[in-house]
C-alpha positions as CSV (number, residue, x, y, z in Angstrom):
1,X,-29.3,-35.3,-74.5
2,X,-31.6,-32.8,-72.8
3,X,-30.8,-30.8,-69.7
4,X,-33.4,-32.9,-67.9
5,X,-31.5,-36.1,-68.7
6,X,-28.6,-34.7,-66.7
7,X,-30.7,-34.3,-63.6
8,X,-29.8,-36.7,-60.8
9,X,-32.3,-39.5,-60.1
10,X,-31.8,-41.1,-56.7
11,X,-33.1,-44.7,-56.3
12,X,-33.6,-45.7,-52.6
13,X,-33.4,-49.5,-52.2
14,X,-31.2,-51.9,-54.2
15,X,-33.5,-55.0,-54.3
16,X,-34.8,-56.4,-57.6
17,X,-37.0,-53.4,-58.3
18,X,-34.5,-50.7,-57.3
19,X,-31.7,-52.3,-59.2
20,X,-33.8,-52.8,-62.4
21,X,-35.0,-49.2,-62.1
22,X,-31.5,-47.9,-61.7
23,X,-30.5,-49.8,-64.9
24,X,-33.5,-48.5,-66.8
25,X,-32.8,-44.9,-65.7
26,X,-29.2,-45.2,-66.7
27,X,-30.2,-46.6,-70.1
28,X,-32.5,-43.6,-70.6
29,X,-29.5,-41.3,-70.1
30,X,-30.0,-40.1,-66.5
31,X,-27.4,-39.6,-63.8
32,X,-28.3,-42.3,-61.3
33,X,-27.5,-42.8,-57.6
34,X,-28.5,-46.2,-56.1
35,X,-28.8,-46.1,-52.4
36,X,-28.8,-48.9,-49.8
37,X,-27.3,-49.3,-46.3
38,X,-23.9,-50.7,-47.4
39,X,-23.4,-49.9,-51.1
40,X,-21.5,-53.1,-51.5
41,X,-23.4,-54.7,-54.3
42,X,-22.1,-55.5,-57.8
43,X,-21.3,-52.6,-60.0
44,X,-24.2,-51.3,-62.2
45,X,-23.1,-49.6,-65.5
46,X,-23.7,-45.9,-65.3
47,X,-24.9,-46.0,-61.7
48,X,-23.2,-44.6,-58.6
49,X,-23.7,-46.7,-55.5
50,X,-24.2,-44.8,-52.3
51,X,-24.5,-45.9,-48.6
52,X,-27.1,-44.4,-46.4
53,X,-29.7,-45.4,-43.9
54,X,-32.9,-43.8,-45.1
55,X,-34.8,-44.7,-42.0
56,X,-33.1,-41.8,-40.4
57,X,-33.6,-38.1,-41.2
58,X,-29.9,-37.5,-41.6
59,X,-29.4,-40.6,-43.9
60,X,-32.4,-39.7,-46.0
61,X,-31.2,-36.2,-46.5
62,X,-27.8,-37.4,-47.6
63,X,-29.3,-40.0,-49.9
64,X,-31.4,-37.5,-51.9
65,X,-29.1,-34.5,-51.8
66,X,-29.0,-32.9,-55.2
67,X,-31.6,-35.2,-56.7
68,X,-34.3,-33.9,-59.0
69,X,-36.3,-37.2,-58.7
70,X,-36.3,-39.7,-55.8
71,X,-37.7,-43.2,-56.2
72,X,-38.7,-45.0,-52.9
73,X,-38.1,-48.7,-53.6
74,X,-37.0,-49.6,-50.0
75,X,-38.4,-52.7,-48.4
76,X,-37.5,-54.4,-45.1
77,X,-37.9,-57.8,-43.6
78,X,-41.6,-58.8,-43.7
79,X,-41.9,-59.1,-39.9
80,X,-40.5,-55.5,-39.6
81,X,-42.7,-53.7,-42.1
82,X,-45.4,-52.4,-39.8
83,X,-42.8,-50.9,-37.5
84,X,-40.2,-49.7,-39.9
85,X,-41.9,-48.6,-43.1
86,X,-43.7,-45.6,-41.4
87,X,-40.3,-44.5,-40.1
88,X,-38.8,-44.7,-43.5
89,X,-41.7,-42.7,-45.0
90,X,-41.3,-39.9,-42.4
91,X,-37.6,-39.6,-43.2
92,X,-37.9,-39.8,-46.9
93,X,-40.9,-37.4,-47.1
94,X,-39.0,-34.9,-44.9
95,X,-35.9,-35.1,-47.1
96,X,-37.8,-34.5,-50.4
97,X,-39.8,-31.7,-48.8
98,X,-36.6,-30.0,-47.7
99,X,-34.7,-30.6,-51.0
100,X,-37.5,-30.0,-53.5
101,X,-37.2,-33.4,-55.3
102,X,-40.2,-35.1,-56.8
103,X,-41.0,-38.5,-55.1
104,X,-42.0,-41.7,-57.0
105,X,-43.1,-44.4,-54.6
106,X,-43.2,-48.1,-55.5
107,X,-46.4,-49.4,-53.9
108,X,-48.3,-52.7,-53.4
109,X,-51.9,-53.8,-53.8
110,X,-52.3,-54.3,-50.0
111,X,-54.4,-51.1,-49.5
112,X,-57.3,-52.7,-51.5
113,X,-57.6,-55.6,-49.1
114,X,-60.0,-58.4,-50.1
115,X,-61.9,-57.6,-53.3
116,X,-63.9,-60.8,-53.8
117,X,-62.1,-61.3,-57.0
118,X,-63.1,-58.0,-58.6
119,X,-60.7,-56.5,-61.1
120,X,-58.5,-53.9,-59.4
121,X,-58.3,-50.5,-61.0
122,X,-57.0,-47.2,-59.5
123,X,-60.6,-46.5,-58.5
124,X,-61.0,-49.7,-56.4
125,X,-61.8,-48.7,-52.8
126,X,-59.2,-49.2,-50.1
127,X,-60.7,-51.7,-47.7
128,X,-57.7,-53.4,-46.1
129,X,-58.3,-55.0,-42.8
130,X,-54.9,-56.6,-42.2
131,X,-52.2,-55.0,-40.2
132,X,-49.9,-54.6,-43.2
133,X,-52.7,-53.6,-45.5
134,X,-53.9,-50.8,-43.1
135,X,-50.3,-49.7,-42.7
136,X,-49.8,-49.4,-46.5
137,X,-53.1,-47.5,-46.9
138,X,-52.1,-45.1,-44.1
139,X,-48.7,-44.5,-45.7
140,X,-50.3,-43.9,-49.1
141,X,-52.8,-41.4,-47.7
142,X,-50.0,-39.5,-46.1
143,X,-48.1,-39.4,-49.4
144,X,-51.1,-38.1,-51.2
145,X,-51.9,-35.6,-48.4
146,X,-48.4,-34.2,-48.7
147,X,-48.9,-33.7,-52.4
148,X,-52.3,-32.1,-51.9
149,X,-50.9,-29.7,-49.3
150,X,-48.1,-28.7,-51.6
151,X,-45.4,-30.0,-49.3
152,X,-44.0,-32.4,-51.9
153,X,-44.7,-33.6,-55.4
154,X,-45.5,-37.3,-55.1
155,X,-46.8,-40.1,-57.4
156,X,-47.4,-43.8,-56.5
157,X,-46.9,-46.8,-58.8
158,X,-48.6,-50.0,-57.7
159,X,-47.4,-53.4,-58.7
160,X,-48.8,-57.0,-58.5
161,X,-46.5,-59.8,-57.4
162,X,-43.1,-59.5,-59.1
163,X,-41.7,-62.0,-61.6
164,X,-38.4,-61.7,-63.5
165,X,-34.7,-61.8,-63.4
166,X,-33.3,-61.2,-59.9
167,X,-36.7,-61.8,-58.3
168,X,-36.3,-64.6,-55.8
169,X,-38.5,-63.8,-52.8
170,X,-41.8,-64.0,-54.7
171,X,-44.5,-66.6,-55.1
172,X,-43.4,-66.8,-58.7
173,X,-39.7,-66.7,-58.0
174,X,-37.4,-68.9,-56.0
175,X,-40.3,-71.2,-55.0
176,X,-40.9,-72.1,-58.7
177,X,-38.0,-71.6,-61.2
178,X,-35.1,-73.5,-59.5
179,X,-37.3,-76.5,-59.1
180,X,-38.7,-76.2,-62.6
181,X,-35.1,-76.3,-64.0
182,X,-33.9,-79.2,-61.8
183,X,-36.2,-81.6,-60.0
184,X,-39.5,-80.6,-61.6
185,X,-40.9,-80.0,-58.1
186,X,-42.4,-76.5,-57.6
187,X,-44.5,-74.7,-55.0
188,X,-47.9,-73.2,-55.4
189,X,-49.9,-71.2,-52.9
190,X,-53.7,-71.5,-52.3
191,X,-55.9,-72.1,-55.3
192,X,-53.7,-72.1,-58.4
193,X,-56.7,-72.3,-60.7
194,X,-57.6,-68.7,-59.9
195,X,-56.4,-65.8,-62.1
196,X,-53.5,-64.0,-60.5
197,X,-51.6,-61.0,-61.9
198,X,-47.8,-60.9,-61.9
199,X,-45.9,-57.8,-62.9
200,X,-42.6,-58.3,-64.8
201,X,-39.7,-56.6,-63.0
202,X,-38.6,-54.7,-66.1
203,X,-42.1,-53.3,-66.5
204,X,-41.9,-52.2,-62.9
205,X,-38.7,-50.4,-63.8
206,X,-40.1,-48.9,-67.0
207,X,-43.3,-47.7,-65.3
208,X,-41.5,-46.0,-62.4
209,X,-38.9,-44.4,-64.7
210,X,-41.8,-43.1,-66.8
211,X,-43.5,-41.6,-63.7
212,X,-40.2,-40.0,-62.8
213,X,-40.0,-38.4,-66.2
214,X,-43.6,-37.4,-66.6
215,X,-44.7,-35.0,-63.8
216,X,-48.2,-34.7,-65.3
217,X,-48.9,-38.0,-63.5
218,X,-48.2,-36.6,-60.0
219,X,-50.7,-36.6,-57.2
220,X,-52.3,-40.0,-57.7
221,X,-51.9,-43.8,-57.8
222,X,-51.1,-45.6,-61.0
223,X,-51.1,-49.3,-61.7
224,X,-47.7,-50.2,-63.4
225,X,-47.9,-52.1,-66.7
226,X,-49.0,-55.6,-65.9
227,X,-49.9,-58.5,-68.3
228,X,-53.5,-59.8,-68.4
229,X,-54.0,-62.2,-65.5
230,X,-53.8,-66.0,-66.1
231,X,-54.3,-68.7,-63.6
232,X,-51.1,-69.7,-61.8
233,X,-51.7,-73.3,-63.1
234,X,-51.6,-71.9,-66.7
235,X,-48.3,-70.1,-65.9
236,X,-46.9,-73.3,-64.5
237,X,-47.9,-75.0,-67.8
238,X,-46.1,-72.3,-69.8
239,X,-43.0,-72.9,-67.7
240,X,-43.3,-76.7,-68.1
241,X,-43.4,-76.3,-71.9
242,X,-40.2,-74.2,-71.8
243,X,-38.2,-76.5,-69.5
244,X,-39.4,-79.6,-71.3
245,X,-40.0,-81.6,-68.2
246,X,-43.2,-82.4,-66.2
247,X,-43.7,-80.2,-63.2
248,X,-45.2,-81.3,-59.9
249,X,-46.7,-78.6,-57.8
250,X,-46.7,-78.9,-54.0
251,X,-49.7,-76.8,-53.0
252,X,-49.9,-75.0,-49.6
253,X,-53.5,-74.3,-48.7
254,X,-52.4,-72.2,-45.7
255,X,-49.4,-70.1,-44.7
256,X,-46.9,-72.5,-43.2
257,X,-43.1,-72.8,-43.6
258,X,-42.0,-74.5,-46.8
259,X,-39.0,-74.1,-49.2
260,X,-37.8,-70.5,-49.3
261,X,-40.6,-69.3,-47.0
262,X,-39.4,-69.7,-43.4
263,X,-41.5,-69.7,-40.2
264,X,-40.9,-66.0,-39.5
265,X,-42.1,-65.0,-43.0
266,X,-45.1,-67.3,-43.1
267,X,-46.3,-66.2,-39.6
268,X,-46.5,-62.6,-40.9
269,X,-47.8,-63.7,-44.3
270,X,-50.8,-65.6,-42.9
271,X,-53.0,-62.5,-42.8
272,X,-52.2,-61.8,-46.5
273,X,-53.0,-65.3,-47.7
274,X,-56.3,-64.2,-49.0
275,X,-54.4,-63.1,-52.1
276,X,-54.2,-66.8,-53.0
277,X,-57.8,-67.7,-52.1
278,X,-59.5,-65.2,-54.4
279,X,-58.6,-63.9,-57.8
280,X,-56.0,-61.1,-58.0
281,X,-56.6,-59.3,-61.2
282,X,-54.8,-56.0,-61.9
283,X,-55.9,-53.6,-64.7
284,X,-53.1,-51.3,-65.8
285,X,-54.9,-49.9,-68.9
286,X,-55.0,-46.4,-67.4
287,X,-51.2,-46.2,-67.2
288,X,-50.6,-47.9,-70.6
289,X,-53.1,-45.6,-72.4
290,X,-51.9,-42.4,-70.7
291,X,-48.1,-42.9,-71.0
292,X,-47.9,-45.2,-74.0
293,X,-45.8,-47.7,-72.0
294,X,-47.1,-51.3,-72.4
295,X,-46.6,-54.5,-70.5
296,X,-44.2,-57.1,-71.7
297,X,-46.0,-60.3,-72.9
298,X,-45.8,-63.0,-70.3
299,X,-44.1,-65.3,-72.7
300,X,-41.1,-63.0,-73.0
301,X,-41.1,-62.4,-69.2
302,X,-40.9,-66.2,-68.5
303,X,-38.2,-66.7,-71.1
304,X,-36.0,-64.0,-69.6
305,X,-36.7,-65.3,-66.1
306,X,-35.8,-68.8,-66.9
307,X,-32.6,-67.7,-68.6
308,X,-31.6,-65.7,-65.5
309,X,-32.4,-68.6,-63.2
310,X,-30.3,-71.0,-65.3
311,X,-27.3,-68.8,-64.8
312,X,-28.2,-68.2,-61.1
313,X,-28.2,-72.0,-60.5
314,X,-24.7,-72.4,-61.9
315,X,-23.5,-69.9,-59.3
316,X,-25.0,-71.6,-56.3
């Protein structure tokens, strides 16, 4: 094990992405601290849980103390994002600037805004017009400006919608897999005959861990490894084949409360619903060719996700 592998890697946020990332980093031999507000989640092998509120300067400094690399995977309630995410950025950036750690940020596709269905690469213009899209674009420019100014070493990894074990609050998560395994009734948003990229949660973890280990990628945005886009209807058919029962999709053609998506969430999601009325196609070839880390085939991702949901349902 190299000296670098002994360096502390601090993962901020213990949702599906942060937890998967902590597991991946531990598997790679790193010392890992997984930070959230309470540190009361289940034990993760090889990972230290740590409680801190990283929306405050004091909490962020404590969370990253001694870390060589910090991963920002923190998210908040959808209706709080525009208000709270900038505050978290300020605290986390200040902490890594003071401590000298590199910062790897888990990012979204929101800054691109509506693309008319064009394939999204790292060169796609940022044309967001929604509140949350403009907020994310502003955060990203501040991250990159801090890097250009030499105040911090920063890299951003962008992901499409998540899918995978532990991913519940996704359009290809709790709205689909439990129904597929039980009643056969599932939810689809918008036009499910449009191609739509989904990023496997283990590929999110592998991509972020690689950015944490490879500082030559710093100072820019990368698309994390993502399988070639299929239509959501095609993905539903792949799930149907695996569960060996016919699936019936309830289609929402607008953002309104249904199933796991409550009124508060859908009221905020309405401005982002364009993601389901035009193709969402992510090209991650730049990352895959540069770092040699490739996406998981969607067949394998669906198999792993269905296995996880089968166990999850027995615990409900």
